[in-house]
Structures are given as structure tokens and as C-alpha cells.
C-alpha positions as CSV (number, residue, x, y, z in Angstrom):
1,M,-50.0,54.3,-142.8
2,N,-47.6,56.0,-145.2
3,L,-45.5,58.7,-144.1
4,V,-44.7,60.8,-147.2
5,R,-42.5,64.0,-146.8
6,T,-42.2,65.3,-150.7
7,I,-44.5,66.2,-153.5
8,A,-43.1,63.5,-155.5
9,G,-43.6,60.8,-153.1
10,A,-47.0,61.7,-152.4
11,R,-47.8,61.4,-156.0
12,E,-46.3,58.2,-156.1
13,V,-48.2,57.0,-153.1
14,L,-51.2,57.7,-154.5
15,A,-51.2,57.0,-157.9
16,P,-52.5,53.4,-157.7
17,L,-55.1,54.5,-155.6
18,R,-56.8,57.4,-157.7
19,S,-59.7,54.8,-159.1
20,G,-61.2,55.2,-155.4
21,S,-62.4,58.2,-153.6
22,I,-59.9,60.1,-151.7
23,G,-60.4,62.7,-149.0
24,L,-58.2,65.2,-147.9
25,V,-58.2,66.6,-144.5
26,P,-55.8,69.4,-144.4
27,T,-54.1,70.3,-140.7
28,M,-51.2,72.0,-139.1
29,G,-51.1,69.6,-136.5
30,A,-51.8,70.0,-132.9
31,L,-54.6,67.4,-133.5
32,H,-57.7,67.7,-131.1
33,D,-60.8,66.1,-131.2
34,G,-62.3,68.8,-134.0
35,H,-59.5,67.2,-136.3
36,L,-60.6,64.1,-135.4
37,A,-64.2,64.8,-136.7
38,L,-62.9,65.6,-139.8
39,L,-61.0,62.4,-140.0
40,R,-63.9,60.0,-139.0
41,A,-66.0,62.0,-141.4
42,A,-63.3,61.6,-144.4
43,R,-62.4,57.8,-143.4
44,A,-66.6,57.3,-143.6
45,G,-66.6,58.1,-146.9
46,N,-63.8,57.6,-149.1
47,E,-61.8,54.8,-150.0
48,T,-58.3,56.4,-149.4
49,V,-57.9,59.2,-146.3
50,V,-55.1,61.7,-146.8
51,M,-54.0,63.8,-143.6
52,S,-51.6,66.9,-144.7
53,L,-49.7,68.1,-141.7
54,F,-47.9,71.5,-142.6
55,V,-47.7,74.5,-140.3
56,N,-48.1,76.9,-142.8
57,P,-45.8,80.1,-142.3
58,A,-47.8,81.9,-145.2
59,Q,-50.9,82.3,-143.2
60,F,-49.0,83.9,-140.2
61,A,-48.2,87.6,-140.3
62,D,-46.9,87.4,-136.7
63,A,-43.5,85.5,-136.7
64,G,-44.1,85.0,-132.7
65,D,-47.6,83.4,-133.3
66,L,-45.8,81.0,-135.7
67,A,-43.1,80.4,-133.5
68,R,-45.4,79.5,-130.5
69,Y,-47.8,77.6,-132.5
70,P,-47.7,73.9,-130.8
71,R,-45.8,71.2,-132.7
72,D,-45.6,67.4,-131.9
73,E,-45.2,65.7,-135.2
74,A,-44.8,62.0,-133.0
75,R,-48.1,62.7,-131.5
76,D,-49.7,63.7,-134.4
77,L,-49.0,60.6,-136.4
78,A,-49.8,58.4,-133.6
79,V,-53.2,60.1,-133.4
80,A,-53.6,60.2,-137.3
81,A,-52.7,56.1,-137.3
82,E,-55.3,55.3,-135.0
83,A,-57.9,57.5,-137.0
84,G,-57.3,55.1,-140.1
85,V,-55.2,57.6,-142.1
86,D,-53.8,56.1,-144.9
87,V,-51.5,58.5,-146.0
88,V,-49.6,61.3,-144.3
89,F,-48.2,64.3,-146.2
90,A,-46.0,66.4,-143.8
91,P,-43.8,68.6,-146.1
92,S,-41.1,71.3,-145.0
93,H,-41.5,74.3,-146.0
94,D,-38.7,74.5,-148.8
95,E,-40.7,71.8,-150.4
96,M,-44.3,73.7,-150.4
97,Y,-42.6,77.2,-150.8
98,P,-39.2,76.4,-153.2
99,P,-36.5,79.2,-153.5
100,G,-37.8,81.6,-156.1
101,F,-41.6,81.0,-155.0
102,Q,-44.0,83.9,-156.1
103,T,-47.4,82.8,-157.3
104,W,-50.1,83.4,-154.6
105,V,-53.5,82.9,-154.8
106,D,-56.0,85.7,-153.3
107,V,-60.1,85.3,-153.0
108,T,-60.3,89.1,-152.4
109,E,-63.6,89.9,-150.9
110,V,-64.2,87.1,-148.9
111,G,-60.7,87.1,-147.6
112,S,-60.7,90.9,-146.6
113,I,-63.5,91.1,-143.9
114,L,-63.2,89.8,-140.4
115,E,-60.2,87.8,-139.9
116,G,-58.5,89.3,-143.0
117,R,-59.0,93.0,-141.0
118,F,-57.0,91.8,-138.4
119,R,-54.7,89.1,-140.4
120,P,-54.0,90.8,-143.3
121,G,-52.8,88.1,-146.0
122,H,-53.8,85.2,-143.8
123,F,-56.4,84.2,-146.1
124,R,-53.9,84.3,-149.0
125,G,-51.6,82.0,-147.3
126,V,-54.5,79.8,-146.9
127,A,-56.1,80.0,-150.6
128,T,-52.5,79.3,-152.0
129,V,-51.3,76.4,-149.8
130,V,-55.0,74.6,-150.0
131,L,-54.7,74.5,-154.0
132,K,-51.4,73.4,-153.9
133,L,-52.5,70.8,-151.9
134,F,-55.8,70.0,-153.9
135,S,-53.3,70.3,-156.8
136,I,-50.8,67.6,-155.1
137,V,-53.4,64.9,-153.7
138,R,-56.2,65.6,-156.2
139,P,-58.8,64.6,-153.7
140,T,-62.6,63.5,-154.1
141,R,-63.5,65.5,-151.2
142,T,-61.9,67.7,-148.9
143,Y,-63.1,68.4,-145.3
144,F,-63.1,71.4,-143.3
145,G,-64.8,72.3,-139.7
146,Q,-67.4,74.8,-139.4
147,K,-65.6,76.7,-136.4
148,D,-63.5,78.3,-139.1
149,A,-66.5,79.3,-140.9
150,Q,-64.5,82.0,-143.1
151,Q,-62.2,79.7,-144.1
152,V,-64.9,77.5,-145.3
153,E,-65.8,80.5,-147.2
154,V,-62.9,81.3,-148.6
155,I,-62.3,77.4,-149.9
156,R,-66.1,77.2,-150.9
157,T,-65.3,80.4,-153.3
158,L,-62.0,79.2,-154.3
159,I,-63.4,76.0,-155.6
160,R,-66.1,77.8,-157.1
161,D,-64.5,80.3,-158.9
162,L,-61.3,78.4,-160.0
163,A,-64.0,75.3,-161.3
164,L,-61.8,72.6,-159.1
165,E,-63.1,69.6,-159.3
166,V,-63.5,68.6,-155.3
167,E,-66.5,68.3,-153.0
168,L,-66.1,70.7,-149.8
169,R,-67.4,68.9,-146.6
170,V,-67.8,71.2,-143.9
171,V,-67.8,69.5,-140.3
172,P,-70.4,71.2,-137.2
173,T,-68.1,72.5,-134.7
174,V,-66.5,70.4,-131.7
175,R,-66.8,71.8,-128.4
176,D,-65.5,70.8,-125.0
177,A,-68.4,70.1,-122.4
178,D,-68.3,73.8,-121.2
179,G,-68.9,74.9,-124.9
180,L,-65.7,76.5,-125.9
181,A,-64.8,75.4,-129.2
182,L,-61.9,73.1,-129.6
183,S,-58.7,74.7,-130.7
184,S,-55.1,74.2,-131.0
185,R,-54.5,77.4,-129.2
186,N,-56.9,76.6,-126.1
187,A,-53.5,74.8,-125.0
188,R,-52.0,78.6,-124.1
189,L,-55.0,79.4,-121.7
190,S,-54.2,79.4,-118.3
191,P,-57.2,78.2,-116.0
192,D,-58.6,81.6,-115.3
193,E,-58.4,82.5,-119.1
194,R,-60.4,79.2,-119.7
195,R,-63.2,80.5,-117.6
196,R,-63.0,84.2,-119.1
197,A,-62.7,82.5,-122.7
198,L,-66.1,81.1,-122.2
199,A,-67.8,84.5,-122.5
200,L,-67.5,84.1,-125.9
201,S,-69.2,80.8,-127.2
202,R,-72.0,81.9,-124.2
203,A,-72.4,85.4,-126.2
204,L,-72.6,83.7,-129.5
205,A,-75.6,81.0,-128.5
206,T,-77.8,83.9,-127.9
207,R,-77.6,84.3,-131.9
208,D,-78.6,87.9,-131.7
209,R,-75.3,90.5,-132.4
210,E,-76.7,93.3,-129.8
211,Q,-77.2,90.5,-127.0
212,A,-73.9,88.8,-127.6
213,L,-72.1,92.4,-127.9
214,A,-73.9,93.3,-124.6
215,E,-72.8,90.4,-123.0
216,L,-69.2,90.3,-124.3
217,A,-68.7,93.9,-123.0
218,A,-69.8,93.1,-119.6
219,A,-67.4,90.3,-119.2
220,N,-64.1,90.6,-117.6
221,G,-60.5,90.2,-119.1
222,L,-62.0,89.9,-123.0
223,E,-60.8,92.6,-125.7
224,I,-63.2,92.3,-128.6
225,D,-61.9,92.0,-132.3
226,Y,-65.2,91.8,-133.6
227,L,-68.7,90.3,-133.7
228,E,-70.4,90.4,-136.9
229,V,-73.0,88.7,-138.6
230,A,-71.8,87.3,-142.0
231,D,-73.5,86.5,-145.1
232,F,-71.6,82.9,-145.9
233,D,-73.4,79.5,-146.6
234,P,-75.1,79.4,-144.3
235,P,-75.1,82.6,-142.6
236,V,-73.2,82.9,-139.2
237,L,-72.8,85.2,-136.2
238,A,-68.8,85.2,-135.8
239,G,-66.7,86.8,-133.2
240,A,-63.1,87.0,-132.2
241,V,-61.7,87.9,-128.8
242,R,-58.3,88.0,-127.1
243,V,-57.8,86.8,-123.6
244,G,-54.2,87.6,-122.2
245,S,-52.3,86.8,-125.1
246,T,-54.0,84.4,-127.0
247,R,-56.7,85.3,-129.5
248,L,-59.8,82.8,-130.1
249,I,-62.2,82.8,-133.1
250,D,-65.9,81.2,-132.8
251,N,-69.5,81.3,-134.7
252,V,-72.5,79.9,-134.6
253,V,-75.0,79.1,-137.6
254,L,-78.0,81.6,-138.0
255,E,-80.1,79.2,-140.4
256,G,-79.6,75.9,-142.2
257,E,-77.0,73.5,-141.6
258,A,-73.4,73.3,-143.1
259,Q,-72.8,71.2,-145.7
């Protein structure tokens, strides 16, 4: 596995591999089984697998949330190697956002609803860093998880609107045995908070907004940010709740299958 930390280094390593297919899995590290599902899908479908490892400050409005984001590069690199990743691109902040950086990508409508209401500027940061990764890696395919349904829709719109030559592959949400969607933020939950957090996945499993809202309203220790039907491709019932100091999102597909 090649570890590269500069844009020039990534392009140099990938140059002789461009005759074959390249699968890109963008990550912010703190890898879990949800990331592994993405890496396995990329490994099965491409000759070269590239994983980015970059905690993107541009998608954090809260400096405290950014500071608390879990980081363990040595573990992430070991997991990536075990999963068969060929190239890990792990740039510094200044490599991705050099002094004087001022160019941003904003998917205006899709990025302003749901998460966009509670995290202003979040999807501008996501769209900008993903477009830059596409420019650097020039992947054949890119892999995202259905768990972040709005992020998927933002990337789908970005690819369509800018006529990018990359195929978006969406991998179904990976859940623990108790139904909680895997997230790097789950590590912040105390045992009691985790038990309370299960109310979100159970409510969404009804696939009915009114019933789900009633179930969440009856749950103890949850603050609801939103629970809405989103007309994505495919449509989803999506929700976000706060459990203690941790904010969790989840969704269920209402019709069809993620592609």
C-alpha cells in the first residue's frame, strides 16, 4: 500500500495506473465496518483502490466538534492495508487548503435543507473537498454510504451539474446488531446514551413520518432536530437527534434501492 501526503505525490503514484479502473473511497478516518463495506465494494469493482484520509475542517462549523473528531491514523492505515487499499492519500490541511484558498463549490438547494439548516456551510465544505479529490485522483467510480443520504444526493447533484466523468456507487447502511447505524460519533456515546439512541433507528424503521415522530417524542433523553421525508434518489425518511452532547443522523429508503 502506498501512503502519499501531497497532491503531486498522489498524481505521480496514480499516473501509471490510469489505464485501469480506479475506485475512490473518501473518508475522514476513524474507520469502522461501514467504511469497510465501501472499501470492499471498491476492491471488488476496480483494479486500483484509493482511500482518502482527511478530516475536512471546511465541513465543521463548530470548532469544538472538529477538535473532538476521533483520529487514529496508524489504526486507519492498518485497516486500509488489510482491506486491500492500494493508495492512501492523507494530505495536510495546507495541502488541501493552501494560503489564499478562496474557491468553493455550493450545491445550493440540496445542500440547504435538513442537515444544511442545522450545519450551515457543511455541504459547501463537502462538495468542495470531494470535487478536489475527484480532480486529484480522477476516479472511475466513487463510493459513498447510504447512511449519509443527503451527502449522497449532494455528490450526485455535483457530478450531474458539472458533467463529471465519475460513477457514483452507493453502499447500503451498515448497522450494529441492535440496529444503530455505524458512525464514528457512536464512540462518544455512553452505554446509557447508546440505549437511548436506538430510538432513532426504531422510529425510522416504521417508514411512516407521523408514527416515527410520535415514537421519538415518547423517547426519553432525545432532542429531535428533524425527521422528514426527503425526495432524494431514492426517497428517504431521514432524521437527526441529539443524545447528550452527540448528534446522530440516520435514514431509511422508502422505495427502490440505492444505486
